[in-house]
N, C-alpha and C positions, 0 to 999 in steps of 0.2 A: 504493500500500500504506500502510495506517495505520501511523504510527510507534509502535512499542511497545518495551518493554525487558524482556528475559528474565533472570530470576535462575536461574543454573545451579548446582544443588546437587551438590557432588562432594567425596569424601574426599581427593582429591589436586588439585593445581593442573592443571586441564585445558588450560591454555595451554602447558604445558611437558612434562608427563609422558606419554610415548608408550607406556608399558608397562602401566599399570593397566587392568584389564579389556580386555586385548589391544589397547590403544590406542583403545578406544571413547570414553572420556571426552575424550581429546585430539581425536579426529576429529569427534565430534558438536559439540563446542564450536566448533571452527573452521568446521564446515559451517554452523552457525547464523550465525556472524559473516559468512561468505562470502555468505550469503543477503541481506546488507544489513540485518541486524537487530542492534540494540544488545543485547549480552549481557554479563553480568558474573558472575564466580565468587562463589558464596555458600559461604564456607568455614565449617566448624564445628570447627576446631581439633583435628583428629584426631591431630596430632603433639604436642599438649600433654600435660603430666603429668596434669592434671586429667581430661582426656577418657579417657586410657588407664586411669587408676585407676578412674574411675566405670564404664567399660566392663567392666573386669576383675571388679569387685564384682557388677555386674549379670549377667554371664555365670555367675558362681558361684551367684547366687541362682536364675537360670534353671535351671541343672543340678540344683539341689536340688529345685526344684518339678516340672520336666518330664523330667529325665533327658537322654539323648542326643537332640540335635536341633539346629535352627538358631536360635540366640538372636536373630539379626536378624529372624526371623519370629516375633516375640512382641510383645505389647502393652507389656510392661514395658520392653523395650529401646527400642521406638518412643517411649515417653513420655520416657525418660531422654535419648536422643539428640536428640529434638525440642527439648529445653531449650537445646541448644547453638547453636541458630540464633535470633538476636535479631530481634524484629519490625522493628527499625530497619534491619536489613540488606535488608529487602524493601520498604521504604517507596517507593522510586523504581521498583519493578518492576510490570509489568502481568501477567506470566505466570511461573510457576515450572516449570522443567524439571528432572525428577529421574530420572536414569538408574540403573537396577538396585537402588537402595536402598529396599526396601519399608519398612524401619523409619522412614526419613525421610519417606516419603510419608504414613504413618500418623501420625507424631509431629509433623510441622511445624505450627506454629500460624499459620495464614493463611487468609484468605477468598479469596485469589487463585486463579484457575483453575490446576490442576496438570496437566502432561503427564508421565505415567509411562512410561518407556521400558525394556523388558526383553526378554530373549531366551527366556524360559520362564515357567512358572507353578509354584507350589508343588506342585500336584497332579501335574504332569508330571515333576517332579524326583524325587519319592519313588519309591524302588526303580528308579530310572533312573540318576541320578548320586549320589543320596543314599540310603544304606542304614543299617538298624539303628536308625532313629528309634523312640522309644517312641510308643505310641498317644496319650498326653497331649500330646507334642510335636507330633505330626501334627495333632491337633485344634486346638492353639493356632496352628500354622502356617497352617492353613486359615482360621481366623478372622481372622488378621492379613492374609493375602492378600486375603480378601474385603473387609475394611475399606479396604485400600489401593486396590484396583481401583474400589470404589464412590466413594471420595473423589476419585480422579483424574477430572478433567473429560474428559480424553482419554487413551486407552491406546495407546501405540505398541508394536508388536512387530516383531521382526526376521525373522519367518517366518510362513507361514500356519498351521503347526503350533502355534505359540505363540498366535497370534491366535484360532484356533478354540477353544482351551482357555479363553482369557480370556472369550470370549463364552458358550460352552456350559457351562463348569464354574463360572463366577463371575458370570454374568448381566450382563456389560458390554454396553452398547448397541452394536449392530453399527455404527451410523452414526458412533459416536465412537471406534471401534477401527480403527487404521490399521496397515498393514504398511510398515515402513521397513527394508528389507534393509541389512545392513552393507556398507560399501564396502571398498576396499583401502587400506592404509596404505603406499603406494608412490609415488615421485615421478613415474613415467611408465610407459607401456606399451611393449612391444617387439614387433618382428616375429619371427615364428617360421618356421624352415625345417626341414623334415623330411629334407632331403637327407643330412645327416651320419648320421642314424639308419640309413638303408639303405646308404649308401656304406661305412660302417664296420661295419655289422651290429652295432650296439651301442646301448644305452640308458642314460640317466642319470635315475634316479628320485629325487625329493625327498620325504622324509618330515619333517614338522614338527609337534611336539607335546611338551608338557612332561610329560605323564603317559603313560609307556610302555605300561602295561597297558590303560588306558582308550582310548588312541588306536590300539590294535591294532598296536603296533610289531613284535611277533613275526610277525604275519600279513604285514606289509609286507616284512619280511626274507625270509620263506619264499617270497613271490611272486618276489622277485629271484633267489633260489636256484633256483627252478623254471625261470625264464627262462635262467639260465646253463646249467642242465642240458640244455636243448634247443638250445643253440648260439647264443642271443642274448646276447652279452656285456653284462651288466647291472651297473651300480654304483648302490647306493642310498646317498644322502647323508642322514644322520640329524642333524637339528638340533632344539634345544628342550630335550631331556632333559639333566639335569646329570650323570647317571651311567648308563652302559649296562650291562645284565646281561652277565656274563662270557661267556656262550655266544655273544654277538654282537660280541665285541671285534674280530673280523677285518673287520667292515664299516666303511664310511667314516663315522666318527663325528666330527661337528663340535662338538657340545655346545651349551650354552646361550649365546645371544647377546642382549645387551641393546640394544634399539632406542634407548634414551636415549643410548647411546654411539655417536657418529658413525662411528667406525671399524668397530664391530661391526655397525651398521645397514648399512653399505656391503657388508660381507662377507655378511650375510644376503641382501640383494637380489641380490648377485652369483650366489648359488646358484640363484635363480629364473631368472636370465638364462642360466645354463649348463646347467640340467637340461632334459630333454625332456618329462617328465610328473610329475604330482603324485599321490602315493598316500597315502590316509589311511583305513584300514579301522577307523575309530573304533567303539567299542562304544556310545557315547552322545555326542550332540552337539546343542546347541540351535541353533547356526547355524554359526559358524566363519569368522572373517575371513580365515583362510588360503585359503579357497576363492576369495574375491574377489581375493586377492593372486595366486593361480595364474591366475585368469582374466585379470588385467591383464597378465600375461606370456605369454599365449597358450598356457598349458600344459594339455593334456588332463588331466582329473581322474578318478581311480579311487577311489571311496569306498563306504561302506555306506549303505543306504537306512534311515536312522533319524533321529529328531528332525526338525529343521528343514532338513536337508541338501537336501531336494527343491527348495527355493527357490534353491539355489546350484549344484547339479549336475543338469543335465537330460540324461537318457539320449539318446545319439545326437547331442546338440547340442554340448556342451562336455566330455563325458566319460560315465562310466557309474557307476551305483550297483548294488551287489550286496546280497543279504539278509545279515542278521547271521550267518546260519549259514555263510556263505562262508568257505572256508579260504584259506591262502596259495596253495595250488595253484589254487584257483578264480580268485583274482585274477590269478595268473600266466597261466592259460589265457585269461582275458579280454584281458589285455594282448597276449598272443601273437596272438590273433584280430585285434585292432586293428592290430597290426604287419603281419601277413600280408595284411590287407585294405587296407593303406596308408591308414588312416583318420586318421593323426596330423595331417596338414595341414587336413583338414576340421574335426576337433575343435578344432584351434587357432584357426581362423577363428571357430568358434562361441564359443569362450572369449572372444576379443577382442570379439566382438559383444555377448556377455552382459555383459561388463565395461563397455563403452562406453555401452550403452543403459540399464543398470539398476544394476549392482553397483559403483558408484563413489561417492565422497563428493560429487562435483559433482552427480550425480543426486539424492543424498540432500538436498543443499542446495536444489536447485531444487524438489524435492517439498515440502520444509519451507516454502519461501517461498510456494508455492501454497496450502499448508495454512493459513498465517497469513492470506493474502489472503481465503481462503474463510471463515474462522472468526472473524476479528477485524477 
């Protein structure tokens, strides 16, 4: 393999921060390093007073010009933020890797080949996770996304859903667009046993998500209540959200856990090892590292069929996807069917296989190494 050096552009220190972008900065940085490739962090001073001040002024200007929208998806923000990366920072680099930051892709001043890694596209996010944008903000966002995708030599996406949009909606060359699924930010996988489920006639479901409404928290709780109603004793453990709606206060609320805190990370992973299945009836999802985490612990997954989830949850293999119209009762009935058909062990084996073969950061690292060998 040709010896090259990659400049990794990130708003946080990717060597240490396990929380930002659900740990993707941290894990991709280390996966690149684990591939035997020299990689260094290209910082642009996001915590400095100057950066914060200039960003604030630019956001105000953006809002005056475009109204409600994503200021990061604008040429003005791209130009301003691009000034914070000095050309000298890239002098010893051969490639620039930019995850998620479209403004930096457009604004960075370099002739080096750029790898742009994202889990969605602007077009896919409008009226999916982003609502109420003005038409002028949407037009500017589309222009910025188009510029970034065209500027990137290679476009990496975390799902087929995002890759298809990159190619079809923005004209990215198919041969230079790659699918790199997210892995799991966990230290090891575990063995799964369905025996306690049937012996005790009980289930422990895990729900993990910061946004209660978008992640379908109420649907997950309703599914657990349905199962309890038919005689399958079910406990749902709720992690991620900082505050639970009052009507759900009787459920097992764990709260927000910080992965940068060793004690809280251990508590978070303990939930995966103790629960029997993972449920996430999310309303909108680009990918979801939590699915890879569930796979690594051999947990059958019950989720909605939306966004890029199809790359992570395969019906009948490691879980099941239901349409967005599915209610809590629908999810409950599905889990009841899996329970009565004794599918938990089979789905668990499928989850572990899915994780070990594709949805882990070692696989990501191996694929990246092969990509570098092929293209450089």
